Every structure is written in C-alpha cells, then in structure tokens.
VEXMAR-582467 format. One record per residue (C-alpha): residue in one letter; x, y, z. Coordinates in steps of 0.5 Angstrom, whole numbers, padded with zeros to 4 digits. Example, Ala and Ser with C-alpha at 12.3 -4.5 7.8 and 13.67 -1.06 7.14 Angstrom:
<atoms>
ATOM  rest     px     py     pz
ATOM     a   0025  -0009   0016
ATOM     s   0027  -0002   0014
</atoms>
This chain:
<atoms>
ATOM  rest     px     py     pz
ATOM     m  -0030   0062   0003
ATOM     k  -0027   0060   0011
ATOM     q  -0034   0061   0014
ATOM     k  -0037   0056   0009
ATOM     l  -0031   0051   0009
ATOM     f  -0031   0052   0017
ATOM     i  -0039   0051   0018
ATOM     s  -0039   0046   0012
ATOM     f  -0034   0042   0016
ATOM     f  -0037   0043   0023
ATOM     s  -0043   0041   0020
ATOM     c  -0041   0034   0017
ATOM     s  -0037   0033   0024
ATOM     v  -0044   0033   0028
ATOM     c  -0048   0029   0023
ATOM     m  -0044   0024   0024
ATOM     l  -0045   0023   0031
ATOM     g  -0052   0020   0029
ATOM     y  -0049   0014   0025
ATOM     g  -0044   0008   0026
ATOM     q  -0040   0002   0024
ATOM     d  -0040  -0004   0024
ATOM     t  -0034  -0008   0028
ATOM     l  -0032  -0015   0028
ATOM     k  -0031  -0018   0035
ATOM     t  -0024  -0019   0037
ATOM     l  -0023  -0027   0036
ATOM     k  -0018  -0030   0041
ATOM     e  -0011  -0030   0038
ATOM     v  -0009  -0036   0036
ATOM     k  -0002  -0039   0036
ATOM     v   0000  -0043   0031
ATOM     s   0007  -0045   0028
ATOM     t   0010  -0044   0021
ATOM     m   0008  -0051   0019
ATOM     e   0001  -0050   0021
ATOM     v   0001  -0043   0017
ATOM     l   0004  -0046   0011
ATOM     r  -0002  -0052   0012
ATOM     m  -0008  -0047   0013
ATOM     k  -0006  -0042   0008
ATOM     t  -0011  -0041   0002
ATOM     l  -0012  -0037  -0004
ATOM     d  -0018  -0032  -0004
ATOM     l  -0022  -0030  -0011
ATOM     g  -0022  -0023  -0008
ATOM     a  -0017  -0021  -0004
ATOM     q  -0010  -0024  -0003
ATOM     t  -0007  -0023   0004
ATOM     l   0000  -0024   0008
ATOM     t   0000  -0026   0016
ATOM     r   0005  -0025   0020
ATOM     e   0009  -0032   0019
ATOM     q   0008  -0031   0011
ATOM     i   0012  -0025   0011
ATOM     l   0018  -0027   0016
ATOM     l   0020  -0032   0010
ATOM     k   0021  -0026   0005
ATOM     q   0024  -0022   0010
ATOM     p   0022  -0016   0007
ATOM     q   0026  -0009   0008
ATOM     d   0019  -0005   0008
ATOM     v   0011  -0006   0006
ATOM     g   0013  -0004  -0001
ATOM     a   0017  -0010  -0002
ATOM     i   0011  -0015   0001
ATOM     l   0006  -0012  -0003
ATOM     q   0011  -0013  -0010
ATOM     s   0009  -0021  -0008
ATOM     f   0001  -0020  -0010
ATOM     s  -0001  -0021  -0017
ATOM     g  -0003  -0015  -0021
ATOM     i   0002  -0011  -0018
ATOM     t   0006  -0006  -0021
ATOM     l   0013  -0004  -0016
ATOM     k   0016   0003  -0018
ATOM     s   0022   0003  -0014
ATOM     y   0027   0009  -0014
ATOM     g   0034   0006  -0012
ATOM     g   0032   0000  -0006
ATOM     l   0033   0001   0002
ATOM     g   0030   0008   0003
ATOM     g   0028   0011  -0004
ATOM     l   0021   0013  -0006
ATOM     k   0017   0007  -0007
ATOM     t   0009   0007  -0010
ATOM     i   0005   0001  -0014
ATOM     s   0000   0001  -0019
ATOM     v  -0006  -0004  -0019
ATOM     r  -0008  -0007  -0025
ATOM     g  -0005  -0002  -0029
ATOM     l  -0008   0005  -0025
ATOM     g  -0004   0010  -0022
ATOM     s  -0002   0009  -0015
ATOM     q  -0007   0014  -0012
ATOM     h  -0012   0010  -0015
ATOM     t  -0010   0006  -0009
ATOM     g  -0012   0007  -0002
ATOM     y  -0009   0005   0004
ATOM     v  -0012   0003   0011
ATOM     v  -0007   0001   0017
ATOM     d  -0010  -0001   0024
ATOM     g  -0018   0002   0021
ATOM     f  -0015   0009   0020
ATOM     t  -0014   0012   0013
ATOM     v  -0007   0015   0011
ATOM     s  -0006   0019   0006
ATOM     n  -0002   0025   0004
ATOM     a  -0007   0031   0000
ATOM     q   0000   0035  -0003
ATOM     t   0003   0029  -0007
ATOM     g  -0003   0024  -0007
ATOM     q   0001   0018  -0005
ATOM     v   0005   0014   0001
ATOM     n   0012   0012   0000
ATOM     l   0012   0005   0002
ATOM     g   0019   0004   0003
ATOM     q   0018   0009   0009
ATOM     v   0013   0004   0012
ATOM     q   0016  -0001   0016
ATOM     a   0014  -0009   0015
ATOM     d   0017  -0012   0023
ATOM     n   0010  -0010   0026
ATOM     v   0005  -0012   0021
ATOM     e   0000  -0018   0023
ATOM     a  -0003  -0019   0016
ATOM     i  -0003  -0014   0010
ATOM     s  -0008  -0016   0004
ATOM     l  -0010  -0013  -0002
ATOM     s  -0017  -0011  -0005
ATOM     v  -0020  -0011  -0011
ATOM     g  -0027  -0010  -0012
ATOM     s  -0031  -0011  -0005
ATOM     k  -0027  -0010   0001
ATOM     n  -0025  -0014   0007
ATOM     g  -0030  -0011   0012
ATOM     y  -0034  -0006   0015
ATOM     l  -0030  -0003   0020
ATOM     l  -0026   0002   0014
ATOM     p  -0028   0009   0014
ATOM     a  -0032   0011   0008
ATOM     s  -0026   0013   0003
ATOM     a  -0023   0006   0003
ATOM     y  -0029   0004   0000
ATOM     s  -0029   0009  -0006
ATOM     g  -0021   0008  -0009
ATOM     g  -0020   0003  -0014
ATOM     s  -0016  -0002  -0010
ATOM     l  -0015  -0002  -0002
ATOM     v  -0009  -0004   0002
ATOM     s  -0010  -0006   0009
ATOM     i  -0005  -0007   0014
ATOM     s  -0006  -0010   0021
ATOM     t  -0001  -0008   0026
ATOM     f   0002  -0012   0033
ATOM     e   0002  -0006   0038
ATOM     n  -0006  -0003   0036
ATOM     r  -0010  -0009   0038
ATOM     f  -0013  -0012   0044
ATOM     s  -0010  -0020   0045
ATOM     e  -0012  -0024   0050
ATOM     e  -0005  -0026   0051
ATOM     p  -0003  -0021   0059
ATOM     f   0004  -0020   0056
ATOM     q   0007  -0020   0049
ATOM     v   0014  -0018   0046
ATOM     r   0017  -0017   0039
ATOM     f   0024  -0016   0038
ATOM     a   0027  -0015   0032
ATOM     s   0035  -0014   0030
ATOM     k   0038  -0015   0023
ATOM     v   0044  -0013   0020
ATOM     g   0046  -0013   0013
ATOM     s   0050  -0010   0007
ATOM     f   0052  -0003   0005
ATOM     g   0052  -0001   0012
ATOM     q   0044  -0003   0014
ATOM     m   0043  -0003   0022
ATOM     d   0035  -0005   0024
ATOM     n   0033  -0006   0031
ATOM     y   0025  -0006   0033
ATOM     f   0023  -0006   0040
ATOM     g   0014  -0008   0042
ATOM     l   0011  -0009   0048
ATOM     k   0004  -0010   0050
ATOM     f   0000  -0012   0056
ATOM     n  -0007  -0014   0057
ATOM     r  -0010  -0013   0064
ATOM     a  -0018  -0014   0066
ATOM     k  -0020  -0012   0059
ATOM     v  -0015  -0005   0058
ATOM     f  -0009  -0006   0053
ATOM     g  -0003  -0002   0053
ATOM     s   0004  -0002   0048
ATOM     v   0009   0003   0047
ATOM     f   0014   0001   0040
ATOM     g   0020   0004   0036
ATOM     k   0023   0003   0030
ATOM     y   0031   0005   0028
ATOM     r   0034   0005   0022
ATOM     q   0040   0006   0019
ATOM     a   0045   0005   0013
ATOM     s   0050   0008   0008
ATOM     g   0047   0006   0002
ATOM     n   0054   0006  -0002
ATOM     y   0052   0000  -0007
ATOM     a   0056  -0001  -0013
ATOM     y   0053   0000  -0020
ATOM     s   0053  -0002  -0026
ATOM     l   0048   0000  -0032
ATOM     q   0049  -0001  -0039
ATOM     n   0045   0005  -0044
ATOM     g   0046   0003  -0051
ATOM     n   0053   0003  -0052
ATOM     q   0056   0007  -0046
ATOM     l   0057   0003  -0039
ATOM     y   0056   0007  -0033
ATOM     e   0059   0003  -0027
ATOM     g   0061   0007  -0020
ATOM     t   0058   0007  -0012
ATOM     r   0053   0011  -0009
ATOM     i   0055   0016  -0005
ATOM     n   0051   0021  -0002
ATOM     n   0046   0015  -0001
ATOM     d   0045   0015   0007
ATOM     l   0039   0013   0010
ATOM     k   0037   0014   0018
ATOM     d   0030   0013   0020
ATOM     w   0025   0012   0027
ATOM     y   0019   0010   0029
ATOM     t   0015   0011   0035
ATOM     g   0010   0011   0040
ATOM     a   0004   0008   0044
ATOM     s  -0003   0006   0044
ATOM     l  -0008   0004   0050
ATOM     g  -0015   0000   0048
ATOM     f  -0020   0000   0054
ATOM     a  -0025  -0006   0054
ATOM     f  -0033  -0004   0057
ATOM     k  -0039  -0009   0057
ATOM     n  -0043  -0010   0051
ATOM     d  -0038  -0011   0046
ATOM     k  -0036  -0003   0047
ATOM     r  -0028  -0001   0046
ATOM     l  -0024   0005   0047
ATOM     r  -0017   0006   0042
ATOM     i  -0012   0012   0043
ATOM     m  -0007   0011   0039
ATOM     y   0000   0016   0038
ATOM     k   0006   0016   0033
ATOM     t   0012   0019   0031
ATOM     n   0017   0017   0025
ATOM     g   0022   0021   0020
ATOM     a   0028   0020   0017
ATOM     n   0034   0023   0014
ATOM     q   0037   0021   0008
ATOM     g   0041   0023   0002
ATOM     l   0038   0023  -0005
ATOM     p   0043   0021  -0011
ATOM     g   0038   0022  -0016
ATOM     a   0039   0018  -0023
ATOM     v   0045   0015  -0024
ATOM     i   0045   0017  -0032
ATOM     l   0046   0025  -0030
ATOM     y   0050   0023  -0022
ATOM     n   0053   0028  -0020
ATOM     s   0058   0025  -0015
ATOM     t   0059   0032  -0011
ATOM     a   0052   0033  -0010
ATOM     n   0049   0034  -0003
ATOM     q   0041   0034  -0005
ATOM     r   0038   0032   0002
ATOM     l   0031   0031   0005
ATOM     t   0028   0029   0012
ATOM     t   0022   0029   0014
ATOM     q   0018   0029   0021
ATOM     n   0010   0026   0022
ATOM     h   0005   0026   0028
ATOM     t   0000   0022   0028
ATOM     v  -0007   0021   0033
ATOM     n  -0012   0016   0032
ATOM     t  -0018   0015   0036
ATOM     d  -0024   0010   0035
ATOM     f  -0030   0008   0039
ATOM     s  -0034   0002   0037
ATOM     g  -0040  -0003   0040
ATOM     i  -0046  -0008   0037
ATOM     r  -0052  -0006   0040
ATOM     k  -0057  -0013   0038
ATOM     k  -0056  -0013   0030
ATOM     l  -0052  -0006   0030
ATOM     s  -0045  -0006   0030
ATOM     y  -0042   0002   0030
ATOM     r  -0035   0005   0030
ATOM     f  -0034   0012   0030
ATOM     m  -0026   0015   0029
ATOM     g  -0021   0020   0029
ATOM     t  -0015   0023   0026
ATOM     y  -0010   0028   0027
ATOM     n  -0003   0028   0022
ATOM     y   0001   0034   0022
ATOM     d   0007   0032   0017
ATOM     l   0013   0037   0015
ATOM     l   0018   0035   0009
ATOM     h   0024   0039   0008
ATOM     y   0029   0039   0002
ATOM     t   0035   0043   0002
ATOM     d   0041   0042  -0004
ATOM     p   0046   0048  -0002
ATOM     s   0049   0046  -0009
ATOM     f   0044   0049  -0014
ATOM     l   0046   0055  -0018
ATOM     n   0042   0060  -0017
ATOM     n   0041   0067  -0015
ATOM     t   0040   0065  -0007
ATOM     g   0046   0060  -0007
ATOM     g   0041   0054  -0006
ATOM     i   0035   0051  -0005
ATOM     s   0032   0050   0001
ATOM     t   0025   0048   0001
ATOM     s   0019   0046   0006
ATOM     y   0012   0044   0006
ATOM     t   0008   0042   0012
ATOM     n   0002   0038   0012
ATOM     q  -0004   0038   0017
ATOM     s  -0010   0034   0016
ATOM     y  -0016   0032   0020
ATOM     q  -0021   0027   0019
ATOM     l  -0027   0024   0022
ATOM     g  -0032   0019   0022
ATOM     s  -0037   0014   0022
ATOM     s  -0039   0007   0019
ATOM     f  -0045   0002   0021
ATOM     q  -0047  -0005   0020
ATOM     r  -0054  -0008   0021
ATOM     t  -0057  -0015   0020
ATOM     i  -0064  -0014   0017
ATOM     f  -0066  -0022   0016
ATOM     s  -0061  -0027   0016
ATOM     n  -0059  -0026   0010
ATOM     f  -0059  -0019   0009
ATOM     n  -0054  -0013   0010
ATOM     l  -0054  -0006   0011
ATOM     f  -0048  -0002   0012
ATOM     g  -0045   0005   0010
ATOM     g  -0042   0011   0013
ATOM     i  -0039   0018   0013
ATOM     e  -0032   0021   0014
ATOM     s  -0029   0028   0013
ATOM     r  -0022   0030   0012
ATOM     y  -0020   0037   0012
ATOM     n  -0013   0038   0009
ATOM     t  -0009   0044   0009
ATOM     l  -0002   0046   0006
ATOM     l   0004   0050   0007
ATOM     f   0009   0052   0002
ATOM     s   0016   0056   0005
ATOM     t   0017   0060  -0002
ATOM     a   0014   0066  -0002
ATOM     n   0008   0067  -0007
ATOM     s   0006   0060  -0006
ATOM     a  -0001   0057  -0007
ATOM     t  -0004   0056   0001
ATOM     p  -0009   0051  -0001
ATOM     r  -0014   0048   0004
ATOM     r  -0019   0042   0002
ATOM     l  -0026   0039   0005
ATOM     h  -0026   0032   0003
ATOM     s  -0033   0029   0004
ATOM     f  -0034   0022   0004
ATOM     a  -0041   0018   0005
ATOM     l  -0043   0011   0003
ATOM     a  -0049   0007   0003
ATOM     g  -0048  -0001   0001
ATOM     c  -0052  -0008   0002
ATOM     t  -0051  -0015   0001
ATOM     w  -0055  -0020  -0001
ATOM     s  -0054  -0028   0001
ATOM     r  -0058  -0034  -0002
ATOM     p  -0056  -0041  -0002
ATOM     q  -0050  -0041  -0006
ATOM     w  -0051  -0033  -0009
ATOM     t  -0047  -0027  -0006
ATOM     s  -0049  -0020  -0009
ATOM     e  -0048  -0014  -0006
ATOM     v  -0049  -0006  -0010
ATOM     q  -0046   0000  -0006
ATOM     l  -0047   0007  -0008
ATOM     s  -0041   0013  -0005
ATOM     a  -0041   0019  -0006
ATOM     q  -0035   0025  -0005
ATOM     q  -0036   0032  -0005
ATOM     v  -0030   0036  -0005
ATOM     i  -0029   0044  -0004
ATOM     e  -0023   0048  -0005
ATOM     e  -0020   0054  -0002
ATOM     n  -0013   0058  -0004
ATOM     n  -0011   0064  -0001
ATOM     a  -0006   0066  -0004
ATOM     g  -0009   0066  -0012
ATOM     e  -0014   0062  -0016
ATOM     r  -0017   0056  -0013
ATOM     a  -0019   0049  -0016
ATOM     p  -0026   0048  -0018
ATOM     n  -0031   0044  -0012
ATOM     r  -0032   0036  -0015
ATOM     l  -0039   0032  -0013
ATOM     k  -0039   0025  -0016
ATOM     f  -0042   0019  -0015
ATOM     l  -0039   0013  -0015
ATOM     p  -0043   0006  -0016
ATOM     f  -0041  -0002  -0014
ATOM     v  -0044  -0008  -0016
ATOM     s  -0042  -0014  -0015
ATOM     i  -0044  -0022  -0016
ATOM     e  -0042  -0029  -0013
ATOM     k  -0043  -0035  -0014
ATOM     e  -0041  -0041  -0008
ATOM     e  -0037  -0047  -0008
ATOM     f  -0041  -0052  -0012
ATOM     g  -0037  -0058  -0017
ATOM     d  -0033  -0063  -0014
ATOM     w  -0027  -0058  -0015
ATOM     d  -0030  -0053  -0010
ATOM     w  -0032  -0047  -0016
ATOM     k  -0033  -0040  -0014
ATOM     a  -0034  -0035  -0019
ATOM     k  -0035  -0028  -0018
ATOM     a  -0036  -0022  -0023
ATOM     w  -0036  -0014  -0021
ATOM     y  -0036  -0007  -0024
ATOM     r  -0033   0000  -0021
ATOM     h  -0033   0007  -0022
ATOM     s  -0028   0011  -0018
ATOM     f  -0024   0016  -0019
ATOM     r  -0018   0021  -0016
ATOM     m  -0017   0029  -0014
ATOM     p  -0012   0031  -0017
ATOM     s  -0006   0032  -0011
ATOM     f  -0004   0039  -0009
ATOM     n   0002   0038  -0012
ATOM     e  -0001   0037  -0018
ATOM     l  -0006   0043  -0017
ATOM     y  -0002   0049  -0015
ATOM     y   0005   0047  -0015
ATOM     n   0009   0054  -0017
ATOM     g   0010   0053  -0025
ATOM     i   0007   0047  -0026
ATOM     g   0001   0046  -0023
ATOM     n  -0006   0047  -0026
ATOM     v  -0013   0049  -0022
ATOM     k  -0017   0047  -0029
ATOM     l  -0015   0040  -0027
ATOM     k  -0021   0034  -0027
ATOM     p  -0021   0028  -0022
ATOM     e  -0019   0022  -0026
ATOM     e  -0024   0017  -0026
ATOM     a  -0023   0009  -0028
ATOM     d  -0028   0004  -0029
ATOM     q  -0026  -0003  -0028
ATOM     f  -0029  -0010  -0029
ATOM     s  -0027  -0016  -0027
ATOM     a  -0029  -0023  -0027
ATOM     g  -0026  -0030  -0025
ATOM     f  -0026  -0036  -0022
ATOM     s  -0022  -0041  -0017
ATOM     a  -0022  -0048  -0016
ATOM     k  -0019  -0054  -0012
ATOM     p  -0018  -0059  -0016
ATOM     l  -0013  -0063  -0012
ATOM     r  -0014  -0064  -0004
ATOM     k  -0012  -0070  -0001
ATOM     k  -0004  -0072   0000
ATOM     w  -0002  -0066  -0005
ATOM     k  -0006  -0059  -0005
ATOM     m  -0008  -0055  -0010
ATOM     e  -0012  -0049  -0011
ATOM     i  -0012  -0043  -0017
ATOM     v  -0015  -0037  -0017
ATOM     v  -0016  -0033  -0025
ATOM     n  -0018  -0027  -0026
ATOM     g  -0020  -0023  -0032
ATOM     f  -0020  -0016  -0032
ATOM     a  -0022  -0010  -0037
ATOM     n  -0020  -0002  -0034
ATOM     r  -0022   0004  -0037
ATOM     v  -0019   0011  -0035
ATOM     t  -0020   0018  -0038
ATOM     n  -0018   0025  -0035
ATOM     q  -0011   0021  -0035
ATOM     i  -0007   0027  -0031
ATOM     l   0000   0027  -0035
ATOM     a   0007   0032  -0035
ATOM     i   0007   0036  -0041
ATOM     p   0010   0042  -0045
ATOM     t   0006   0047  -0046
ATOM     k   0010   0053  -0048
ATOM     n   0017   0050  -0049
ATOM     l   0021   0044  -0047
ATOM     f   0023   0047  -0041
ATOM     v   0016   0049  -0039
ATOM     w   0012   0044  -0037
ATOM     s   0004   0043  -0034
ATOM     m   0000   0038  -0031
ATOM     q  -0005   0037  -0036
ATOM     n  -0012   0032  -0037
ATOM     i  -0010   0029  -0044
ATOM     g  -0009   0022  -0042
ATOM     r  -0014   0016  -0043
ATOM     v  -0012   0010  -0042
ATOM     n  -0015   0002  -0044
ATOM     t  -0012  -0004  -0040
ATOM     l  -0014  -0011  -0041
ATOM     g  -0011  -0016  -0037
ATOM     y  -0010  -0022  -0034
ATOM     e  -0008  -0026  -0028
ATOM     e  -0006  -0033  -0024
ATOM     r  -0005  -0035  -0017
ATOM     i  -0004  -0042  -0016
ATOM     k  -0002  -0046  -0010
ATOM     i   0002  -0053  -0009
ATOM     s   0003  -0057  -0002
ATOM     k   0005  -0063   0001
ATOM     s   0005  -0065   0008
ATOM     i   0011  -0071   0007
ATOM     g   0011  -0075   0013
ATOM     p   0010  -0072   0020
ATOM     n   0015  -0067   0020
ATOM     w   0016  -0065   0013
ATOM     m   0012  -0060   0009
ATOM     m   0014  -0058   0001
ATOM     d   0009  -0051   0000
ATOM     a   0010  -0047  -0007
ATOM     t   0006  -0041  -0009
ATOM     g   0006  -0037  -0016
ATOM     n   0003  -0031  -0018
ATOM     y   0003  -0028  -0026
ATOM     t   0000  -0021  -0029
ATOM     y  -0001  -0020  -0036
ATOM     q  -0003  -0013  -0037
ATOM     h  -0004  -0009  -0044
ATOM     s  -0004  -0002  -0041
ATOM     i  -0005   0003  -0048
ATOM     d  -0006   0009  -0049
ATOM     v  -0011   0012  -0053
ATOM     s  -0012   0019  -0052
ATOM     n  -0010   0021  -0059
ATOM     p  -0010   0018  -0065
ATOM     n  -0005   0023  -0069
ATOM     s   0000   0022  -0062
ATOM     p   0006   0018  -0065
ATOM     s   0005   0014  -0057
ATOM     y  -0003   0012  -0060
ATOM     k  -0004   0004  -0058
ATOM     n   0003   0004  -0054
ATOM     q   0004   0001  -0047
ATOM     v   0004   0005  -0041
ATOM     a   0010   0008  -0039
ATOM     y   0012   0003  -0033
ATOM     i   0007  -0002  -0035
ATOM     p   0010  -0009  -0037
ATOM     l   0006  -0013  -0040
ATOM     h   0008  -0018  -0036
ATOM     t   0010  -0020  -0029
ATOM     g   0011  -0026  -0023
ATOM     n   0013  -0029  -0017
ATOM     i   0014  -0035  -0015
ATOM     d   0015  -0038  -0008
ATOM     l   0018  -0045  -0006
ATOM     s   0018  -0047   0002
ATOM     l   0021  -0053   0005
ATOM     m   0021  -0055   0012
ATOM     r   0022  -0060   0017
ATOM     k   0019  -0058   0024
ATOM     t   0021  -0051   0025
ATOM     t   0027  -0051   0020
ATOM     g   0027  -0049   0013
ATOM     v   0030  -0046   0007
ATOM     n   0026  -0041   0003
ATOM     f   0027  -0039  -0005
ATOM     s   0023  -0033  -0008
ATOM     t   0023  -0030  -0015
ATOM     t   0021  -0023  -0018
ATOM     l   0020  -0023  -0025
ATOM     s   0019  -0017  -0030
ATOM     s   0019  -0016  -0038
ATOM     l   0022  -0010  -0041
ATOM     r   0018  -0003  -0040
ATOM     y   0018   0004  -0042
ATOM     s   0021   0010  -0039
ATOM     l   0016   0013  -0044
ATOM     m   0010   0013  -0048
ATOM     e   0013   0012  -0054
ATOM     n   0015   0005  -0054
ATOM     v   0021   0005  -0058
ATOM     v   0029   0002  -0056
ATOM     a   0031   0009  -0053
ATOM     n   0026   0009  -0048
ATOM     q   0027   0001  -0047
ATOM     v   0028  -0001  -0040
ATOM     n   0030  -0008  -0039
ATOM     g   0026  -0014  -0036
ATOM     f   0029  -0018  -0031
ATOM     a   0029  -0024  -0026
ATOM     i   0031  -0023  -0019
ATOM     f   0033  -0029  -0015
ATOM     d   0033  -0029  -0006
ATOM     i   0034  -0035  -0002
ATOM     s   0034  -0036   0006
ATOM     l   0035  -0040   0011
ATOM     f   0032  -0040   0018
ATOM     t   0030  -0044   0024
ATOM     k   0025  -0043   0030
ATOM     i   0027  -0044   0037
ATOM     s   0022  -0046   0042
ATOM     l   0025  -0043   0049
ATOM     p   0022  -0043   0056
ATOM     k   0017  -0040   0058
ATOM     e   0013  -0040   0051
ATOM     n   0020  -0035   0049
ATOM     n   0021  -0036   0041
ATOM     l   0027  -0034   0038
ATOM     r   0028  -0034   0030
ATOM     i   0034  -0034   0025
ATOM     q   0034  -0032   0019
ATOM     f   0040  -0031   0014
ATOM     s   0038  -0028   0007
ATOM     v   0042  -0028   0000
ATOM     k   0038  -0023  -0004
ATOM     n   0040  -0022  -0012
ATOM     i   0043  -0028  -0011
ATOM     f   0046  -0028  -0018
ATOM     n   0048  -0020  -0017
ATOM     s   0044  -0018  -0023
ATOM     s   0044  -0010  -0025
ATOM     y   0037  -0008  -0026
ATOM     a   0032  -0001  -0025
ATOM     y   0025  -0001  -0024
ATOM     i   0026   0007  -0026
ATOM     r   0030   0008  -0031
ATOM     y   0037   0010  -0029
ATOM     f   0035   0009  -0022
ATOM     v   0040   0003  -0020
ATOM     m   0038  -0002  -0015
ATOM     p   0042  -0007  -0010
ATOM     g   0047  -0012  -0013
ATOM     r   0048  -0019  -0009
ATOM     n   0047  -0016  -0002
ATOM     y   0046  -0020   0005
ATOM     l   0041  -0020   0011
ATOM     i   0042  -0023   0018
ATOM     t   0036  -0022   0022
ATOM     l   0034  -0025   0029
ATOM     n   0027  -0024   0032
ATOM     y   0024  -0026   0039
ATOM     a   0018  -0026   0042
ATOM     i   0014  -0027   0049
ATOM     h   0007  -0030   0047
</atoms>
C-alpha cells in the first residue's frame, strides 16, 4: 500500500507540470483615506469583502471576529480571546468552508477545521467570503470544491509599487492583553522581500456571571492565560512576460490554559495546550498570450501537545502529542478562447500524515487529489458558469483498519443577469453539490473514531438580486439572497453501547431554508463629513430530518440560531470619527432536542470606538483608536457554558509608512 500511495502521489505531481492557472496582473496600489474607502465600498451579490481600512474600524482580535460581520455566518467561540473559533456558513458545518491565504490552501486533516482564533488580523489587507462562484482563477483546485470559501490577502506576501513599507500595530487592553505586530517590506528592481512578526499575551482572568435555571454561577476565569506568536519572511521575483516567483516561510505557535466550561469549572485544574506550526509556500505564475497559469507547492508541519497533570488515571495525568504533516502540489490555468468565453481548471494533490504519541494508536495517511474544469460564457447582460470538479481520496493506516477510498464528482452551475433598469438591478441563481471527508479524528481517534464513515454531502441552491435605489445625495445598495441546503450522511457523535461509550456515525440529515439581506446607506455631508451605515440580517431554518421517530425530528439544529445580524454605523469628519457596532443573535439550542433545558440565550452586543488618523511627514501615518467592547457588560455565550468577556477596553496604535 505504501508503494501505491507513493506512486499515485508522484504521478499526480508530475502530471501537474503540464497544467497551469490564471494569475491576475497585480495592479499598482492606490493609497486611499478612510473617508474614500467608505465612499467606494459597494455590496457584491456573490461575495462579501472587507478591506484593511474597514477592518481597522472594528478592531478585531482575530479573523474569527472579522468574519462574524458577514451575513450567513454563525460563529462558534469557546470563551473569547485565545479560545477556539469556527464558523458555519448558511447552516453547513464548519468543515464545509475552505480557507485560502495569499493564494495557498490552509487545512488540517486531523480536525478538518481551522481555528480562526489563532489567525491574526493585523496583517490582513482584504478578506472575502464567497458562496457559489469563487473569486478569481488564481486559487488551488481544492478551493472550488467546498461549500464556501474564505480568502485572505496579507500585507507581507504580495508585490507592491512602493519601494519601502512598514506596518506596526500595538494594542493594550483588558485582562492583561498586550499585542504587538511589525511588518517590513521592500521592493527593488522587480524583487520584493518582507519580514514580519507578532507577539500577543493575555492573563484572561475575566469575571463571569451565568444564569442556568435557578442557579447563578459567578466567578473569575483562571487558567485562561494566553501567549501566542507569529513570524516569518517572504521573497518575490518578477521576470519578463509577467512571470513571477514567490517563496514564503512562516511559523506560529501558542501556549495557553484551557479552563473548560463554566458549569464544570474546576479552579484547581491545569489543562494546557501548546501548538507549533511551520509552513513553506512557493508559487510560480505567468501569462503567455491568452493563457494564464500558476504552479504552487506547500509544506506544513503542525504539532499539538495537550497536558492535564491532575487527571485521575493510572499514569498520573494526560500528556498527548499529535503531529500533522502535509505536502501539497498543484497548478491551475485560465484560457481565453473568445472575447466572451473562458476556460479554467486545475489539479492538486495533498498528502497528509498524523502521528499520535499514545501507544496502539492509528497512524493514518491520506492522499487527497483534486481536479477542476470549468468555463464562463458572457453575453450582453448575461453571464453563465459551469464547473465540474472531482476528488479522489486514498487512505492508509499501518496500525489498524483503514477507511475506504473515495471518488466523487461535484458539479456547479450559475447564471447571472447583469445590471439593468433604473436601479441597476442584478440577479443570480446557482446550484452546487459538495462534500467533505471525515477528519482523521472522526475516523481514527481512540474509542470514538469510526473508519466506516461516509463523506458528508451537501446540495446548495441559491437565488438573489441586488439593487441601487438611491444614487445621488443619499446612496443606498441592497442585496437579497434566498437559499436552500440539504445535508446527507451528516456525521454526529452518539452513544453506541451506553451513555459513556460514544462513536461517530453517519445518521444525520439536515434541511435548511434561509434568507439573507445586506444593506448599505451612505451620505456625504459637505466636503469634510461622511456618514456610513451597513447592516445585514440572516434567517436560517435548519432542521433535523434524520429520523421521524426521534424526539429531535424537525427541531432546529444545535447551535444554529434562527436570526442573526450586524449593524455598523460610522460618522467621520476628515480623518477623525466614531464607529458603532452591534452583533445580534437569537436563542440557540445546545442539543438537537429543542427544549427549555437545552436553550442558550440570545444576545445583543454593542461596541463603540473613537479614532483619528494623523498624517506625518514623508508619507508616515499614525492612527489611534480607543474601543469599548460589550458596552453594557452583557453576560452571554456562543457555546453553552463557555462565557464571553464582559465590558472590556482596547487601545490601539497603528503606524504605517506608505
């Protein structure tokens, strides 16, 4: 089996050398003020995007907090700063969302999801969420096959026309938070280089108050400390005929306490988690006549170590390590056939291994290959797109039974009506079939894993429109989307022998009907004042249809609220202003049975910030912002018993050259 895996991996890698991917020409960067960004910001029917200036208004602690501002998103946060954060998009599980940073896939075969609480926000130049069509043809083939995609562009890893750039951010906040980021980038004679680093720490000892039935739990979080870091370097070379080469290295890690759920909180517990990650990315891209192409490769090493010296067992505690390694090779292309017809596609192979430190554990290995072919056809007022992607999974386990190999074909079709009418109407409809493989934990984890698991599959339908009813003194833009999803073979953990023996099973089926609306209103008040308001609302009726005889039949899925929303208001005079943000969520249920005992209360969280930007000589800029988060000191939780911080403060200093 080892030989088969190696030969298959080698063959796919060699085949990729014959393919390419489109790379879009990097345009010269245009420096704009916050006022100009608010004026330019528009809503998109198929994707939601935030730029650096828009992100700075919110002062997010991590990428998870940024994504919460998008419609269709349900955030899961296990306790605030440093806690695990994942998202669900339109009712699908977190593993149906893919992530691409600077054009490279970010994944974790062990858990199947990315911890957004450990993805920093200080270096983000732009972030977007796509459902349906994916933005751009630069992406790895795997990026097109998921239910949704988060794309992140960072300061450090892209070409620029500026010869020298610096970014510095320093934050001081409640709960002992200290946070510093530094990035430096130079561009000389078609060469760019950058170095960057970040260090963050917090004591995390915030007070909490949680009402559970007639019982009020109050106290202060301890063993909630956090130290994490991020550093690396990048090089880029530009050649003739639009050819470019990039090489990037980054490493990050964390050392943190794990206080657990409040309802079971043990003040003497000492669970700790340490992580260490190393990543090397490289790509080569070019344009030749009407063909654009890109070759890419990634190596990732990830170490996770969990300890609990107070756990009562025969060995005197728990000390377990997990080592993940991933090798990726891929290429993509885009070819213009006629002025209104384009072909695109790609191929990618990802080889993952996992080692457990415990004896008699599985040693899973996976070769996951992706292929994509698609086309777009544009006519006056109409654009259509068709994709067909394929995934092949080959499994190996030297220490026990392996999961079956898989082969899946995944179609996507869309049609869009371009702007028409006095309000610049747009309309779009699409369908996508996608699936996600069970993670290594779900397949092989001791006592819980089930190697018989099938992939979790999803069918997504969506239709919507956008309009601009006001375009003079007042400007208004509206986006409305309706969607319907069906998930089969949903993977759930259930008791199989008794209440203490659980395992993963394909028993779930979920139907989702939903609606999302985004609105933006802006007005210039003379030459110096600007008012901007954005809001979104999402309705998600996600119900369990697994078993008509089950007490949870047609109940709302756990941790998917019916109603969520966000409101942002900004008022600016030149470069000084105030930003007001609200996050809203209706009640959720911690289990599939929608009974009072399983309710997690809804909440409304209000944040406010004051900011000013000072222009210094020689194109230096200084930005100072003071934020108060959770103004009314609300007690709330995204996950039951994992309470979030009360009222807290954050002072931020951002310095930039160019």
